[in-house]
NUBA-993430 format. One record per residue: residue number from 1; residue in one letter; x negated, y, z of N, C-alpha, C in turn. Coordinates in nm, 4 decimals, always signed. Example, Ala and Ser with C-alpha at 12.3 -4.5 7.8 and 13.67 -1.06 7.14 Angstrom:
% residues 2
> num; residu; n_px; n_py; n_pz; ca_px; ca_py; ca_pz; c_px; c_py; c_pz
> 1; A; -1.3190; -0.5690; +0.7800; -1.2300; -0.4500; +0.7800; -1.3200; -0.3300; +0.7800
> 2; S; -1.2850; -0.2250; +0.7080; -1.3670; -0.1060; +0.7140; -1.2900; +0.0030; +0.7870
This chain:
% residues 203
> num; residu; n_px; n_py; n_pz; ca_px; ca_py; ca_pz; c_px; c_py; c_pz
> 1; M; -10.5603; +8.6797; +11.9198; -10.5692; +8.7616; +11.7994; -10.6844; +8.8594; +11.8141
> 2; K; -10.7307; +8.9095; +11.7010; -10.8425; +9.0039; +11.6993; -10.8066; +9.1203; +11.6076
> 3; L; -10.8107; +9.2434; +11.6635; -10.7754; +9.3628; +11.5867; -10.9012; +9.4440; +11.5569
> 4; Y; -10.9264; +9.4664; +11.4287; -11.0369; +9.5538; +11.3883; -10.9883; +9.6983; +11.3997
> 5; H; -11.0651; +9.7803; +11.4678; -11.0140; +9.9028; +11.5305; -11.1156; +10.0152; +11.5185
> 6; A; -11.0671; +10.1371; +11.5010; -11.1474; +10.2588; +11.5170; -11.0548; +10.3630; +11.5772
> 7; A; -11.0906; +10.4161; +11.6919; -10.9995; +10.5036; +11.7669; -10.9539; +10.6270; +11.6895
> 8; P; -11.0363; +10.6895; +11.6031; -10.9871; +10.8093; +11.5330; -10.8813; +10.7822; +11.4268
> 9; S; -10.8663; +10.6583; +11.3818; -10.7739; +10.6283; +11.2725; -10.6290; +10.6363; +11.3195
> 10; P; -10.5451; +10.7163; +11.2531; -10.4044; +10.7206; +11.2925; -10.3312; +10.5911; +11.2617
> 11; F; -10.3767; +10.5176; +11.1604; -10.3139; +10.3901; +11.1282; -10.3452; +10.2853; +11.2353
> 12; V; -10.4677; +10.2874; +11.2852; -10.5017; +10.2005; +11.3976; -10.4213; +10.2408; +11.5213
> 13; R; -10.4104; +10.3713; +11.5437; -10.3328; +10.4160; +11.6598; -10.1885; +10.3675; +11.6517
> 14; K; -10.1322; +10.3690; +11.5331; -9.9948; +10.3206; +11.5140; -9.9811; +10.1761; +11.5607
> 15; V; -10.0781; +10.0933; +11.5260; -10.0769; +9.9540; +11.5696; -10.0958; +9.9453; +11.7212
> 16; M; -10.1868; +10.0245; +11.7745; -10.2111; +10.0213; +11.9180; -10.0876; +10.0649; +11.9972
> 17; V; -10.0205; +10.1697; +11.9513; -9.8974; +10.2128; +12.0188; -9.7939; +10.1003; +12.0137
> 18; T; -9.7840; +10.0327; +11.8998; -9.6904; +9.9213; +11.8876; -9.7257; +9.8091; +11.9850
> 19; L; -9.8528; +9.7802; +11.9985; -9.8950; +9.6784; +12.0956; -9.8532; +9.7170; +12.2369
> 20; H; -9.8749; +9.8428; +12.2725; -9.8342; +9.8896; +12.4054; -9.6831; +9.8799; +12.4227
> 21; E; -9.6104; +9.9290; +12.3240; -9.4648; +9.9362; +12.3360; -9.3987; +9.7985; +12.3393
> 22; T; -9.4632; +9.6992; +12.2804; -9.4056; +9.5647; +12.2754; -9.4684; +9.4695; +12.3765
> 23; G; -9.5578; +9.5204; +12.4616; -9.6164; +9.4383; +12.5667; -9.7112; +9.3308; +12.5183
> 24; Q; -9.7817; +9.3553; +12.4069; -9.8699; +9.2532; +12.3500; -10.0180; +9.2905; +12.3570
> 25; L; -10.0516; +9.3978; +12.4255; -10.1900; +9.4444; +12.4255; -10.2858; +9.3373; +12.4772
> 26; D; -10.2461; +9.2639; +12.5795; -10.3344; +9.1627; +12.6381; -10.3538; +9.0421; +12.5475
> 27; D; -10.2762; +9.0324; +12.4406; -10.2897; +8.9198; +12.3477; -10.3941; +8.9447; +12.2391
> 28; V; -10.4542; +9.0636; +12.2402; -10.5410; +9.1042; +12.1295; -10.6803; +9.1428; +12.1807
> 29; E; -10.7812; +9.0916; +12.1121; -10.9187; +9.1371; +12.1338; -10.9444; +9.2545; +12.0394
> 30; I; -10.9935; +9.3648; +12.0935; -11.0195; +9.4844; +12.0138; -11.1643; +9.4826; +11.9667
> 31; V; -11.1844; +9.4935; +11.8361; -11.3197; +9.4947; +11.7771; -11.3394; +9.6284; +11.7081
> 32; D; -11.4279; +9.7095; +11.7608; -11.4526; +9.8411; +11.7019; -11.5445; +9.8291; +11.5809
> 33; V; -11.5051; +9.8945; +11.4715; -11.5870; +9.8968; +11.3501; -11.5865; +10.0378; +11.2934
> 34; Q; -11.6895; +10.0679; +11.2181; -11.6953; +10.1933; +11.1432; -11.6991; +10.1574; +10.9956
> 35; T; -11.5989; +10.2023; +10.9218; -11.5926; +10.1693; +10.7801; -11.5294; +10.2840; +10.7031
> 36; V; -11.5895; +10.3204; +10.5902; -11.5327; +10.4167; +10.4961; -11.5577; +10.3628; +10.3562
> 37; A; -11.4935; +10.4237; +10.2595; -11.5034; +10.3725; +10.1223; -11.6466; +10.3688; +10.0729
> 38; T; -11.7269; +10.4666; +10.1130; -11.8650; +10.4733; +10.0648; -11.9604; +10.3878; +10.1458
> 39; A; -11.9149; +10.3375; +10.2615; -11.9990; +10.2524; +10.3461; -11.9106; +10.1496; +10.4159
> 40; P; -11.8570; +10.0521; +10.3401; -11.7670; +9.9540; +10.3997; -11.8391; +9.8654; +10.5004
> 41; A; -11.7710; +9.8321; +10.6083; -11.8292; +9.7493; +10.7134; -11.8351; +9.6041; +10.6673
> 42; A; -11.9560; +9.5480; +10.6662; -11.9736; +9.4099; +10.6185; -11.8957; +9.3113; +10.7047
> 43; E; -11.8883; +9.3371; +10.8359; -11.8212; +9.2414; +10.9244; -11.6697; +9.2402; +10.9041
> 44; L; -11.6173; +9.3425; +10.8367; -11.4733; +9.3505; +10.8136; -11.4308; +9.2793; +10.6861
> 45; M; -11.5227; +9.2673; +10.5902; -11.4849; +9.2166; +10.4576; -11.4280; +9.0747; +10.4576
> 46; P; -11.4782; +8.9824; +10.5413; -11.4159; +8.8495; +10.5406; -11.2698; +8.8516; +10.5862
> 47; T; -11.2326; +8.9499; +10.6668; -11.0963; +8.9616; +10.7159; -11.0086; +9.0399; +10.6195
> 48; N; -11.0620; +9.1495; +10.5680; -10.9912; +9.2322; +10.4695; -11.0884; +9.2682; +10.3589
> 49; P; -11.0741; +9.2124; +10.2400; -11.1683; +9.2408; +10.1311; -11.1694; +9.3880; +10.0909
> 50; L; -11.0630; +9.4626; +10.1268; -11.0621; +9.6063; +10.1012; -11.1494; +9.6817; +10.2000
> 51; A; -11.1923; +9.6137; +10.3065; -11.2765; +9.6721; +10.4122; -11.2109; +9.7948; +10.4749
> 52; K; -11.0785; +9.7860; +10.4935; -11.0031; +9.8945; +10.5554; -10.9459; +9.8476; +10.6889
> 53; I; -10.9274; +9.9435; +10.7771; -10.8649; +9.9152; +10.9054; -10.7283; +9.9833; +10.9097
> 54; P; -10.6394; +9.9259; +10.9926; -10.6539; +9.8105; +11.0812; -10.6414; +9.6780; +11.0051
> 55; A; -10.7002; +9.5760; +11.0635; -10.6846; +9.4394; +11.0144; -10.6703; +9.3494; +11.1358
> 56; L; -10.5870; +9.2478; +11.1241; -10.5557; +9.1624; +11.2388; -10.5803; +9.0170; +11.2023
> 57; E; -10.6726; +8.9542; +11.2758; -10.6930; +8.8101; +11.2646; -10.5949; +8.7398; +11.3579
> 58; R; -10.5278; +8.6377; +11.3045; -10.4287; +8.5641; +11.3829; -10.4740; +8.4201; +11.4033
> 59; D; -10.4264; +8.3596; +11.5108; -10.4591; +8.2200; +11.5376; -10.3802; +8.1259; +11.4484
> 60; E; -10.2573; +8.1682; +11.4082; -10.1669; +8.0757; +11.3415; -10.1619; +8.0933; +11.1903
> 61; G; -10.2493; +8.1773; +11.1340; -10.2444; +8.1975; +10.9900; -10.3536; +8.2909; +10.9440
> 62; P; -10.3547; +8.3215; +10.8135; -10.4586; +8.4100; +10.7616; -10.4457; +8.5501; +10.8194
> 63; A; -10.5559; +8.6231; +10.8128; -10.5573; +8.7616; +10.8603; -10.4595; +8.8460; +10.7790
> 64; I; -10.4048; +8.9470; +10.8454; -10.3152; +9.0402; +10.7779; -10.3694; +9.1811; +10.7942
> 65; Y; -10.3351; +9.2686; +10.7011; -10.3854; +9.4049; +10.7068; -10.2852; +9.5008; +10.6456
> 66; D; -10.3108; +9.6296; +10.6683; -10.2208; +9.7414; +10.6421; -10.1329; +9.7567; +10.7663
> 67; S; -10.1275; +9.8793; +10.8182; -10.0573; +9.9013; +10.9443; -9.9096; +9.8632; +10.9352
> 68; R; -9.8465; +9.8830; +10.8196; -9.7044; +9.8485; +10.8087; -9.6830; +9.6985; +10.8219
> 69; V; -9.7714; +9.6212; +10.7611; -9.7611; +9.4752; +10.7710; -9.7856; +9.4306; +10.9148
> 70; I; -9.8906; +9.4841; +10.9752; -9.9257; +9.4433; +11.1118; -9.8149; +9.4814; +11.2093
> 71; C; -9.7617; +9.6024; +11.1983; -9.6568; +9.6455; +11.2907; -9.5299; +9.5623; +11.2735
> 72; A; -9.4954; +9.5294; +11.1502; -9.3787; +9.4447; +11.1276; -9.4011; +9.3060; +11.1870
> 73; Y; -9.5223; +9.2548; +11.1736; -9.5554; +9.1247; +11.2326; -9.5440; +9.1295; +11.3849
> 74; L; -9.6002; +9.2339; +11.4456; -9.5951; +9.2450; +11.5915; -9.4521; +9.2613; +11.6411
> 75; D; -9.3726; +9.3375; +11.5680; -9.2321; +9.3534; +11.6037; -9.1605; +9.2191; +11.6000
> 76; D; -9.1845; +9.1428; +11.4955; -9.1226; +9.0116; +11.4820; -9.1708; +8.9168; +11.5918
> 77; R; -9.3003; +8.9207; +11.6196; -9.3599; +8.8319; +11.7207; -9.2996; +8.8556; +11.8585
> 78; A; -9.2708; +8.9816; +11.8900; -9.2164; +9.0171; +12.0209; -9.0650; +9.0263; +12.0218
> 79; N; -9.0043; +9.0093; +11.9033; -8.8581; +9.0268; +11.8922; -8.8174; +9.1609; +11.9535
> 80; A; -8.8918; +9.2660; +11.9151; -8.8763; +9.3964; +11.9799; -8.7667; +9.4833; +11.9194
> 81; G; -8.7243; +9.4544; +11.7979; -8.6163; +9.5316; +11.7362; -8.6534; +9.6739; +11.6998
> 82; L; -8.7803; +9.6973; +11.6664; -8.8254; +9.8340; +11.6367; -8.7770; +9.8858; +11.5014
> 83; Y; -8.7231; +9.7978; +11.4175; -8.6779; +9.8400; +11.2849; -8.5265; +9.8509; +11.2744
> 84; G; -8.4551; +9.7972; +11.3701; -8.3100; +9.8065; +11.3667; -8.2494; +9.7168; +11.2590
> 85; E; -8.1205; +9.7363; +11.2364; -8.0477; +9.6542; +11.1402; -7.9624; +9.7423; +11.0493
> 86; G; -7.9186; +9.6860; +10.9380; -7.8297; +9.7565; +10.8472; -7.8906; +9.8844; +10.7935
> 87; N; -7.8099; +9.9877; +10.7822; -7.8558; +10.1150; +10.7279; -7.9647; +10.1770; +10.8150
> 88; H; -7.9555; +10.1543; +10.9452; -8.0570; +10.2098; +11.0353; -8.1954; +10.1556; +11.0003
> 89; R; -8.2030; +10.0293; +10.9576; -8.3316; +9.9706; +10.9207; -8.3939; +10.0461; +10.8035
> 90; W; -8.3134; +10.0800; +10.7025; -8.3684; +10.1489; +10.5854; -8.4127; +10.2909; +10.6224
> 91; E; -8.3387; +10.3545; +10.7099; -8.3821; +10.4864; +10.7575; -8.5139; +10.4757; +10.8336
> 92; T; -8.5262; +10.3736; +10.9167; -8.6493; +10.3546; +10.9937; -8.7676; +10.3288; +10.9019
> 93; L; -8.7487; +10.2436; +10.8019; -8.8576; +10.2154; +10.7076; -8.8974; +10.3419; +10.6299
> 94; T; -8.7995; +10.4220; +10.5928; -8.8293; +10.5471; +10.5225; -8.9036; +10.6435; +10.6132
> 95; L; -8.8622; +10.6516; +10.7380; -8.9299; +10.7394; +10.8322; -9.0721; +10.6914; +10.8586
> 96; E; -9.0911; +10.5598; +10.8658; -9.2267; +10.5062; +10.8809; -9.3125; +10.5440; +10.7599
> 97; A; -9.2571; +10.5293; +10.6401; -9.3313; +10.5674; +10.5191; -9.3627; +10.7163; +10.5185
> 98; T; -9.2732; +10.7974; +10.5734; -9.2957; +10.9418; +10.5802; -9.4128; +10.9730; +10.6729
> 99; G; -9.4140; +10.9110; +10.7901; -9.5275; +10.9300; +10.8802; -9.6572; +10.8820; +10.8181
> 100; D; -9.6543; +10.7659; +10.7530; -9.7748; +10.7139; +10.6881; -9.8227; +10.8071; +10.5777
> 101; G; -9.7288; +10.8704; +10.5054; -9.7676; +10.9633; +10.3995; -9.8391; +11.0853; +10.4548
> 102; I; -9.7942; +11.1342; +10.5700; -9.8652; +11.2453; +10.6349; -10.0068; +11.2014; +10.6706
> 103; M; -10.0198; +11.0816; +10.7252; -10.1527; +11.0313; +10.7606; -10.2419; +11.0203; +10.6371
> 104; D; -10.1869; +10.9652; +10.5287; -10.2651; +10.9507; +10.4048; -10.3188; +11.0860; +10.3581
> 105; A; -10.2311; +11.1864; +10.3528; -10.2733; +11.3179; +10.3053; -10.3758; +11.3794; +10.4001
> 106; G; -10.3555; +11.3633; +10.5297; -10.4507; +11.4178; +10.6260; -10.5873; +11.3536; +10.6135
> 107; I; -10.5910; +11.2228; +10.5954; -10.7192; +11.1530; +10.5808; -10.7898; +11.1974; +10.4534
> 108; L; -10.7163; +11.2169; +10.3452; -10.7781; +11.2653; +10.2220; -10.8409; +11.4034; +10.2425
> 109; M; -10.7760; +11.4880; +10.3203; -10.8331; +11.6194; +10.3512; -10.9637; +11.6046; +10.4284
> 110; V; -10.9631; +11.5170; +10.5269; -11.0834; +11.4964; +10.6082; -11.1962; +11.4385; +10.5237
> 111; Y; -11.1637; +11.3390; +10.4409; -11.2667; +11.2762; +10.3575; -11.3287; +11.3748; +10.2584
> 112; E; -11.2477; +11.4668; +10.2083; -11.3015; +11.5651; +10.1130; -11.4146; +11.6449; +10.1752
> 113; G; -11.4011; +11.6782; +10.3037; -11.5049; +11.7558; +10.3704; -11.6175; +11.6731; +10.4277
> 114; R; -11.5889; +11.5488; +10.4649; -11.6891; +11.4690; +10.5361; -11.7669; +11.3740; +10.4465
> 115; I; -11.7057; +11.3302; +10.3369; -11.7687; +11.2274; +10.2545; -11.8144; +11.2815; +10.1196
> 116; R; -11.7343; +11.3641; +10.0566; -11.7720; +11.4143; +9.9245; -11.8854; +11.5163; +9.9378
> 117; P; -11.9877; +11.5094; +9.8527; -12.0955; +11.6088; +9.8574; -12.0398; +11.7502; +9.8455
> 118; E; -12.1034; +11.8424; +9.9143; -12.0494; +11.9785; +9.9235; -12.0291; +12.0425; +9.7867
> 119; D; -12.1204; +12.0183; +9.6926; -12.1085; +12.0818; +9.5618; -11.9975; +12.0202; +9.4760
> 120; K; -11.9384; +11.9104; +9.5220; -11.8298; +11.8456; +9.4481; -11.6947; +11.8596; +9.5189
> 121; Q; -11.6908; +11.9266; +9.6311; -11.5655; +11.9437; +9.7030; -11.4742; +12.0416; +9.6293
> 122; F; -11.3446; +12.0158; +9.6374; -11.2455; +12.0913; +9.5614; -11.1398; +12.1438; +9.6578
> 123; D; -11.1426; +12.2749; +9.6818; -11.0466; +12.3344; +9.7742; -10.9029; +12.3139; +9.7280
> 124; G; -10.8820; +12.3144; +9.5969; -10.7476; +12.2952; +9.5449; -10.6901; +12.1592; +9.5834
> 125; W; -10.7760; +12.0580; +9.5894; -10.7330; +11.9244; +9.6302; -10.6892; +11.9252; +9.7769
> 126; V; -10.7692; +11.9904; +9.8605; -10.7354; +11.9999; +10.0029; -10.6039; +12.0752; +10.0207
> 127; D; -10.5891; +12.1862; +9.9500; -10.4660; +12.2647; +9.9610; -10.3440; +12.1848; +9.9156
> 128; A; -10.3614; +12.1023; +9.8123; -10.2506; +12.0216; +9.7621; -10.2077; +11.9178; +9.8662
> 129; Q; -10.3052; +11.8603; +9.9356; -10.2717; +11.7640; +10.0400; -10.1985; +11.8323; +10.1555
> 130; W; -10.2450; +11.9522; +10.1920; -10.1783; +12.0227; +10.3001; -10.0364; +12.0642; +10.2596
> 131; S; -10.0161; +12.0972; +10.1326; -9.8808; +12.1300; +10.0855; -9.7880; +12.0114; +10.1032
> 132; K; -9.8370; +11.8901; +10.0754; -9.7563; +11.7696; +10.0978; -9.7171; +11.7600; +10.2448
> 133; I; -9.8139; +11.7836; +10.3317; -9.7883; +11.7734; +10.4753; -9.6873; +11.8788; +10.5182
> 134; E; -9.7063; +12.0016; +10.4728; -9.6129; +12.1087; +10.5100; -9.4698; +12.0760; +10.4683
> 135; R; -9.4527; +12.0300; +10.3442; -9.3189; +11.9954; +10.2957; -9.2579; +11.8828; +10.3777
> 136; T; -9.3398; +11.7863; +10.4102; -9.2897; +11.6684; +10.4800; -9.2543; +11.7000; +10.6243
> 137; V; -9.3387; +11.7776; +10.6905; -9.3087; +11.8174; +10.8281; -9.1796; +11.8999; +10.8313
> 138; A; -9.1623; +11.9899; +10.7345; -9.0396; +12.0696; +10.7271; -8.9177; +11.9803; +10.7052
> 139; A; -8.9321; +11.8774; +10.6215; -8.8208; +11.7853; +10.5976; -8.7856; +11.7071; +10.7242
> 140; L; -8.8861; +11.6657; +10.7986; -8.8595; +11.5979; +10.9261; -8.7816; +11.6896; +11.0188
> 141; N; -8.8229; +11.8150; +11.0249; -8.7593; +11.9119; +11.1135; -8.6143; +11.9397; +11.0721
> 142; Q; -8.5888; +11.9373; +10.9420; -8.4563; +11.9734; +10.8914; -8.3603; +11.8557; +10.8804
> 143; R; -8.4135; +11.7353; +10.8497; -8.3252; +11.6251; +10.8124; -8.3278; +11.5047; +10.9052
> 144; W; -8.4306; +11.4913; +10.9860; -8.4521; +11.3649; +11.0543; -8.4410; +11.3721; +11.2061
> 145; M; -8.4030; +11.4860; +11.2598; -8.4037; +11.4982; +11.4052; -8.3004; +11.4075; +11.4714
> 146; S; -8.1864; +11.3850; +11.4073; -8.0861; +11.2976; +11.4691; -8.1408; +11.1560; +11.4839
> 147; H; -8.2168; +11.1092; +11.3834; -8.2781; +10.9769; +11.3933; -8.3857; +10.9769; +11.5018
> 148; L; -8.4694; +11.0789; +11.5045; -8.5773; +11.0840; +11.6034; -8.5242; +11.0936; +11.7459
> 149; H; -8.4066; +11.1471; +11.7618; -8.3466; +11.1535; +11.8948; -8.2681; +11.0271; +11.9283
> 150; G; -8.2667; +10.9309; +11.8359; -8.1989; +10.8045; +11.8596; -8.2910; +10.7044; +11.9267
> 151; P; -8.2508; +10.5782; +11.9306; -8.3312; +10.4749; +11.9958; -8.4717; +10.4669; +11.9369
> 152; M; -8.5715; +10.4517; +12.0233; -8.7107; +10.4514; +11.9796; -8.7382; +10.3316; +11.8886
> 153; G; -8.8035; +10.3585; +11.7760; -8.8358; +10.2528; +11.6817; -8.9645; +10.2841; +11.6075
> 154; M; -8.9883; +10.2076; +11.5022; -9.1138; +10.2225; +11.4290; -9.1256; +10.3572; +11.3605
> 155; G; -9.0153; +10.4168; +11.3182; -9.0231; +10.5506; +11.2599; -9.0767; +10.6513; +11.3585
> 156; H; -9.0341; +10.6419; +11.4838; -9.0836; +10.7316; +11.5881; -9.2340; +10.7157; +11.6061
> 157; I; -9.2784; +10.5893; +11.6097; -9.4215; +10.5630; +11.6301; -9.5031; +10.6203; +11.5153
> 158; A; -9.4593; +10.5982; +11.3913; -9.5344; +10.6469; +11.2753; -9.5406; +10.7991; +11.2730
> 159; V; -9.4267; +10.8644; +11.2952; -9.4256; +11.0106; +11.2941; -9.5067; +11.0653; +11.4107
> 160; G; -9.4930; +11.0060; +11.5279; -9.5702; +11.0524; +11.6426; -9.7197; +11.0420; +11.6192
> 161; C; -9.7656; +10.9309; +11.5621; -9.9093; +10.9146; +11.5349; -9.9550; +11.0098; +11.4246
> 162; A; -9.8680; +11.0361; +11.3273; -9.9034; +11.1296; +11.2201; -9.9210; +11.2706; +11.2747
> 163; L; -9.8275; +11.3162; +11.3569; -9.8380; +11.4508; +11.4137; -9.9567; +11.4595; +11.5089
> 164; G; -9.9832; +11.3514; +11.5806; -10.1012; +11.3494; +11.6654; -10.2296; +11.3631; +11.5854
> 165; Y; -10.2319; +11.3024; +11.4658; -10.3509; +11.3141; +11.3805; -10.3693; +11.4575; +11.3308
> 166; L; -10.2587; +11.5244; +11.2999; -10.2699; +11.6647; +11.2585; -10.3282; +11.7486; +11.3719
> 167; D; -10.2855; +11.7235; +11.4945; -10.3432; +11.7950; +11.6084; -10.4912; +11.7620; +11.6237
> 168; F; -10.5260; +11.6377; +11.6018; -10.6626; +11.5902; +11.6222; -10.7592; +11.6468; +11.5188
> 169; R; -10.7189; +11.6469; +11.3923; -10.8127; +11.6826; +11.2859; -10.7917; +11.8216; +11.2254
> 170; M; -10.6719; +11.8784; +11.2352; -10.6466; +12.0064; +11.1682; -10.5515; +12.0926; +11.2497
> 171; D; -10.5806; +12.1006; +11.3778; -10.4951; +12.1757; +11.4693; -10.4824; +12.3221; +11.4288
> 172; A; -10.5893; +12.3794; +11.3717; -10.5866; +12.5218; +11.3365; -10.4807; +12.5537; +11.2311
> 173; R; -10.4360; +12.4558; +11.1556; -10.3349; +12.4806; +11.0521; -10.1937; +12.4933; +11.1096
> 174; N; -10.1756; +12.4513; +11.2351; -10.0520; +12.4778; +11.3112; -9.9265; +12.4259; +11.2410
> 175; W; -9.9122; +12.2941; +11.2353; -9.7934; +12.2349; +11.1740; -9.6647; +12.2741; +11.2474
> 176; R; -9.6749; +12.3186; +11.3724; -9.5560; +12.3506; +11.4515; -9.4852; +12.4776; +11.4046
> 177; A; -9.5552; +12.5657; +11.3351; -9.4966; +12.6941; +11.2957; -9.3721; +12.6720; +11.2108
> 178; G; -9.2575; +12.7227; +11.2575; -9.1324; +12.7089; +11.1847; -9.0660; +12.5742; +11.1996
> 179; N; -9.1232; +12.4861; +11.2805; -9.0688; +12.3512; +11.2982; -9.0421; +12.3253; +11.4467
> 180; D; -8.9625; +12.4110; +11.5059; -8.9442; +12.4095; +11.6509; -8.8815; +12.2801; +11.7017
> 181; A; -8.7829; +12.2297; +11.6301; -8.7154; +12.1079; +11.6768; -8.8113; +11.9897; +11.6776
> 182; L; -8.8890; +11.9760; +11.5716; -8.9850; +11.8665; +11.5638; -9.0941; +11.8833; +11.6686
> 183; A; -9.1407; +12.0058; +11.6881; -9.2440; +12.0314; +11.7888; -9.1943; +11.9935; +11.9277
> 184; A; -9.0686; +12.0266; +11.9582; -9.0133; +11.9927; +12.0894; -9.0008; +11.8417; +12.1054
> 185; W; -8.9575; +11.7746; +11.9979; -8.9483; +11.6277; +12.0043; -9.0855; +11.5668; +12.0284
> 186; Y; -9.1857; +11.6133; +11.9541; -9.3192; +11.5550; +11.9661; -9.3776; +11.5793; +12.1054
> 187; K; -9.3505; +11.6930; +12.1632; -9.4021; +11.7212; +12.2975; -9.3574; +11.6135; +12.3953
> 188; G; -9.2313; +11.5746; +12.3846; -9.1817; +11.4684; +12.4710; -9.2362; +11.3324; +12.4335
> 189; F; -9.2406; +11.3025; +12.3019; -9.2866; +11.1706; +12.2586; -9.4329; +11.1491; +12.2950
> 190; A; -9.5139; +11.2535; +12.2850; -9.6569; +11.2420; +12.3143; -9.6846; +11.2106; +12.4609
> 191; E; -9.5838; +11.2240; +12.5454; -9.6015; +11.1936; +12.6880; -9.5762; +11.0473; +12.7191
> 192; R; -9.5299; +10.9706; +12.6230; -9.5099; +10.8277; +12.6474; -9.6426; +10.7635; +12.6865
> 193; P; -9.6421; +10.6692; +12.7800; -9.7676; +10.6037; +12.8199; -9.8449; +10.5438; +12.7024
> 194; S; -9.7734; +10.4901; +12.6039; -9.8416; +10.4306; +12.4881; -9.9184; +10.5360; +12.4093
> 195; M; -9.8651; +10.6569; +12.3994; -9.9335; +10.7635; +12.3272; -10.0501; +10.8190; +12.4093
> 196; Q; -10.0301; +10.8315; +12.5372; -10.1375; +10.8802; +12.6232; -10.2555; +10.7836; +12.6236
> 197; A; -10.2254; +10.6535; +12.6236; -10.3309; +10.5521; +12.6300; -10.4096; +10.5412; +12.5006
> 198; T; -10.3548; +10.5906; +12.3908; -10.4184; +10.5733; +12.2595; -10.4679; +10.7046; +12.2001
> 199; R; -10.4766; +10.8085; +12.2814; -10.5252; +10.9370; +12.2285; -10.6651; +10.9201; +12.1722
> 200; P; -10.6909; +10.9737; +12.0521; -10.8259; +10.9606; +11.9946; -10.9266; +11.0430; +12.0717
> 201; P; -11.0545; +11.0080; +12.0607; -11.1584; +11.0860; +12.1291; -11.1680; +11.2251; +12.0716
> 202; A; -11.2345; +11.3145; +12.1426; -11.2534; +11.4512; +12.0942; -11.3185; +11.4486; +11.9574
> 203; A; -11.2698; +11.5353; +11.8667; -11.3224; +11.5386; +11.7284; -11.4662; +11.5842; +11.7274
C-alpha cells in the first residue's frame, strides 16, 4: 500500500497512529506531498481528485481517501476492534467525529492566516472557529471522560490527534484551561509510542 502523507496534518497523523496501533506500518510506503486548496499536488490527483490528504493506494482495489474511511479500512484489515460493537460503536464514531471537527476548525484557523491574503483575513471567522473548539473541548471534558478512560479505540486516536494539533498550531490559546480531566487524560495518551512516533515537526 502507499499512503500520501504530510507530517503536520492531524488527519494524516490519525492514520499513522492507527497504523502503529494495529501493527501495519511496515505494510505501507509513505509518500510525502505538499498540497493545499490553492496549490493542489499534481501527483496526488490521480489517487484523490480532491487532492487532499491522507489518501491510500491499495493493491486489492481502488484508492481510498478521507481519514475516517482509511482508518475504518485499516481497522477491518487488522481485525483490530477499534470501533467496538453495539452502542459502544456509535459512541466511538461520535467521538471520532468530534475529534475530526476540532481538527477541521483548527485547520480553517491556520489557513485563514497562511493562505488568505492579509487584506482579506477576517478575525471574526478565526474567533468563530476557536469558539467551536472551546465548546467541543469543554464537552469532552464534561461528558466523554468515562469513554476516554475505557478501552482504547478510534475515538481516543481522533481526540488525541486533535488535541495534539491544538498544541502544535495554537498552543498559546491554552485549550487546557478549565479542562483538567481532559488535560490529564491527554498527558497520558500522548505518551503512547504511536503518538510519540508521529509527533509533527516544529511549527
